[in-house]
C-alpha positions as MATLAB code, in Angstrom:
seq = 'MQKMITMEHLAGFAYVNTAVCQAPVRGIVVSFFGLGNTKMFHAETGAGAYYGERGILYVHPYNNPWNWMNPQSVAMTDEILDVLIDHYKLPESIPVVATGGSMGGLCALVYTHYAKRTPVACIANCPVCDLPYHLTERPDLPRTLYSAFWHEEGTIEQVLERFSPLHLAPHMPAAAYHIFHCAADQAVNKEKHSDRFVAAMKKAGRHVQYYEIPHCGHCDLPDDKKALLSQCAIDAILNQNS';
ca = [
       8.807    4.459   23.452;
      12.408    4.028   22.317;
      12.633    3.069   18.650;
      13.419   -0.616   18.155;
      13.865   -0.928   14.400;
      17.493   -1.134   13.274;
      19.200   -2.855   10.357;
      20.375   -5.527   12.773;
      16.804   -6.345   13.827;
      14.983   -5.328   10.646;
      13.961   -8.890    9.720;
      11.682   -8.936   12.758;
       9.745   -5.915   11.508;
       9.712   -6.285    7.711;
      10.815   -8.408    4.815;
      13.320   -6.482    2.713;
      15.234   -7.921   -0.234;
      18.536   -6.504    0.989;
      20.445   -9.702    0.156;
      19.491   -9.642   -3.527;
      19.044   -5.944   -4.301;
      21.661   -4.878   -6.788;
      23.458   -1.567   -6.367;
      22.882    1.215   -6.934;
      19.484    1.393   -5.233;
      17.133    3.207   -7.580;
      13.935    3.185   -5.549;
      11.753    1.476   -2.967;
       8.536   -0.508   -3.420;
       6.486   -0.895   -0.228;
       3.937   -3.717   -0.417;
       1.192   -3.915    2.213;
      -0.529   -7.132    3.302;
      -4.255   -7.794    3.164;
      -6.476   -8.212    6.222;
      -5.375  -10.864    8.710;
      -2.016  -11.691    7.137;
       0.606  -12.567    9.753;
       3.177  -14.073    7.387;
       6.871  -13.505    7.962;
       9.377  -14.384    5.245;
      12.532  -16.310    6.138;
      13.801  -16.677    2.577;
      13.887  -14.473   -0.478;
      10.597  -14.094   -2.328;
      10.001  -14.073   -6.058;
       8.943  -10.448   -5.927;
      12.021   -9.595   -3.876;
      14.287  -11.137   -6.498;
      12.363   -9.518   -9.352;
      12.700   -6.017   -7.961;
      16.189   -6.630   -6.610;
      17.514   -7.416  -10.077;
      16.399   -3.938  -11.046;
      18.030   -2.164   -8.114;
      14.768   -1.697   -6.228;
      14.364   -2.361   -2.517;
      11.188   -4.377   -1.932;
       9.669   -3.945    1.526;
       6.841   -5.856    3.271;
       6.183   -4.134    6.611;
       4.928   -6.537    9.281;
       2.202   -4.178   10.436;
      -0.615   -5.328   12.689;
      -2.772   -7.717   10.578;
      -5.851   -5.599   11.429;
      -4.105   -2.237   11.080;
      -6.140   -0.515    8.339;
      -3.183    1.904    8.009;
      -3.867    3.563   11.338;
      -1.379    6.197   12.582;
       0.821    3.577   14.244;
       1.157    1.699   10.944;
       2.030    4.877    9.064;
       4.692    5.689   11.657;
       6.126    2.157   11.665;
       6.362    2.094    7.879;
       8.072    5.486    7.903;
      10.519    4.197   10.521;
      11.398    1.152    8.396;
      12.138    3.428    5.446;
      14.167    5.735    7.712;
      16.399    2.792    8.631;
      16.868    1.716    4.998;
      17.545    5.215    3.728;
      20.110    5.797    6.461;
      21.792    2.404    5.929;
      22.116    2.821    2.163;
      22.885    6.557    2.389;
      20.009    7.253    0.025;
      18.703   10.740   -0.709;
      15.438   11.789    0.873;
      14.126   12.134   -2.677;
      14.552    8.390   -3.415;
      11.355    7.377   -5.261;
       8.934    5.298   -3.222;
       6.002    3.310   -4.630;
       3.166    2.077   -2.393;
       1.244   -1.034   -3.385;
      -1.034   -3.711   -1.958;
      -4.300   -5.586   -2.359;
      -7.628   -5.430   -0.482;
      -6.876   -3.901    2.952;
      -3.328   -3.627    1.604;
      -4.694   -1.567   -1.281;
      -6.338    0.787    1.197;
      -3.053    0.869    3.123;
      -1.159    1.863   -0.013;
      -3.599    4.670   -0.742;
      -3.808    5.960    2.826;
      -0.039    5.705    3.248;
       0.397    7.780    0.097;
      -1.645   10.495    1.811;
       0.036   10.421    5.244;
       3.579    9.188    4.535;
       6.646   11.117    5.637;
       7.942   10.755    2.070;
       5.087   10.993   -0.413;
       5.212    8.052   -2.837;
       5.634    8.891   -6.508;
       3.072    6.206   -7.370;
       0.382    4.138   -5.693;
      -0.773    0.829   -7.156;
      -3.762   -0.896   -5.541;
      -5.460   -4.209   -6.347;
      -9.149   -4.509   -5.373;
      -8.679   -1.862   -2.685;
     -11.106   -0.966    0.063;
     -11.898    2.663   -0.751;
     -15.012    3.564    1.254;
     -14.106    2.586    4.806;
     -17.371    3.708    6.483;
     -19.321    1.583    3.985;
     -16.929   -1.331    4.474;
     -17.828   -1.350    8.180;
     -21.255   -2.653    7.093;
     -20.146   -4.758    4.129;
     -19.256   -7.990    5.953;
     -19.894   -9.280    9.493;
     -16.188   -9.994   10.106;
     -15.112   -6.374    9.652;
     -16.398   -4.268   12.612;
     -14.128   -6.007   15.140;
     -11.074   -5.365   12.964;
     -11.863   -1.702   12.443;
     -12.613   -1.193   16.126;
      -9.296   -2.847   16.963;
      -7.445   -0.525   14.595;
      -9.069    2.758   15.579;
     -10.548    2.483   19.093;
      -8.013    5.005   20.450;
      -8.803    7.705   17.854;
     -10.945   10.701   18.831;
     -14.353   11.235   17.248;
     -17.301    9.099   16.230;
     -16.601    5.874   14.359;
     -17.823    7.529   11.146;
     -15.515   10.525   11.629;
     -12.526    8.322   12.391;
     -13.079    5.982    9.452;
     -13.412    8.919    7.072;
      -9.905   10.072    8.062;
      -8.530    6.727    6.820;
     -10.879    6.188    3.890;
      -9.408    6.724    0.401;
     -12.765    7.833   -1.006;
     -13.062   10.565    1.610;
      -9.396   11.524    1.222;
      -9.651   11.759   -2.575;
      -9.954   15.582   -2.748;
      -6.760   15.864   -0.680;
      -4.629   13.073   -2.152;
      -1.148   14.221   -3.207;
       0.022   14.410   -6.786;
       1.250   10.945   -7.773;
       0.638    8.296  -10.406;
      -2.313    6.164   -9.278;
      -3.034    2.739  -10.783;
      -6.192    0.993   -9.573;
      -6.986   -2.624  -10.483;
     -10.342   -4.158   -9.572;
     -11.951   -7.482  -10.498;
     -15.595   -7.362  -11.562;
     -16.615  -10.539   -9.691;
     -15.112   -9.407   -6.374;
     -17.393  -10.678   -3.578;
     -15.275   -9.341   -0.697;
     -14.825   -5.699   -1.743;
     -17.594   -4.523   -4.037;
     -16.107   -2.874   -7.121;
     -18.997   -0.448   -7.670;
     -19.023    0.705   -4.045;
     -15.262    1.093   -3.793;
     -12.966    1.532   -6.794;
     -15.598    2.851   -9.228;
     -16.474    5.671   -6.834;
     -12.895    6.333   -5.768;
     -11.603    6.616   -9.333;
     -14.442    9.013  -10.198;
     -13.647   11.139   -7.131;
      -9.932   11.184   -7.984;
     -10.593   12.274  -11.547;
     -12.923   14.987  -10.286;
     -10.080   16.167   -8.037;
      -7.759   16.357  -11.046;
      -5.516   13.447  -10.062;
      -3.742   11.228  -12.577;
      -5.333    7.784  -12.240;
      -5.350    4.720  -14.486;
      -8.190    2.269  -13.892;
      -7.912   -1.380  -14.914;
     -11.268   -3.163  -14.704;
     -10.816   -6.940  -14.819;
     -13.856   -8.932  -16.028;
     -15.034  -12.189  -14.411;
     -12.218  -12.562  -11.840;
     -12.713  -12.630   -8.058;
     -11.129  -10.728   -5.202;
      -7.513   -9.755   -5.986;
      -7.375  -12.638   -8.504;
      -5.530  -10.880  -11.298;
      -4.651  -12.868  -14.421;
      -0.955  -13.238  -15.127;
      -0.784  -10.427  -17.664;
      -2.330   -7.967  -15.200;
       0.000   -9.137  -12.412;
       2.904   -8.388  -14.730;
       1.395   -5.005  -15.603;
       1.028   -4.133  -11.916;
       4.721   -4.834  -11.301;
       5.713   -2.960  -14.430;
       3.754    0.099  -13.296;
       5.863    0.174  -10.128;
       9.119   -0.181  -12.034;
       8.173    2.457  -14.606;
       7.264    4.929  -11.858;
      10.724    4.541  -10.325;
      12.626    4.561  -13.608;
      10.794    7.717  -14.683;
      12.092    9.453  -11.571;
      15.641    8.295  -12.342;
      15.647    9.345  -15.981;
];
């Protein structure tokens, strides 16, 4: 199919803080939605302004709300970044940070593995890490995973492993990984997901910081940890520019 994403039509495919991003552009933060999110932004967001003041493009791809970072979502995200990099005449080495929560956390991790331009950092909040296990974790999930991957070859277990951060851990690229997970998470079990993923990443020799948040529920970070998450993204970009 002919590519449809251009700067002229970009607002139909992603929110980008182009109106408030101060020059020169120093990096790109890509933030992925959680499961079922169909929101489109028609005004600047607080995060967009926050990163824009620091010369960072902030991008929310409008991927399928049940995408689970399938190949189409990887390709669409790459295409959005292609358009931005071409428009701003940015170098291919411009630092990219991937972030998101829940399914968006999985998306950030899987995108870091498959992206055209490997992110310098990945920051995930309460991420789904074991996708085959997640298929059985809640009754609302099988339909979404089948929707995302029905066209892929192999058994459902084989397909899900190809897009499961835990199973990709031995092959994840060198980057700065920051994983946040709330202990009282009832939607994505911390012990089954982030605890195991962080252990697998450390075994593989990857640089990973793990922030375990007591008492809080799914993706419900306290304000200081929200600020830390944003600062991790900024620091990763500034370190590449120093």
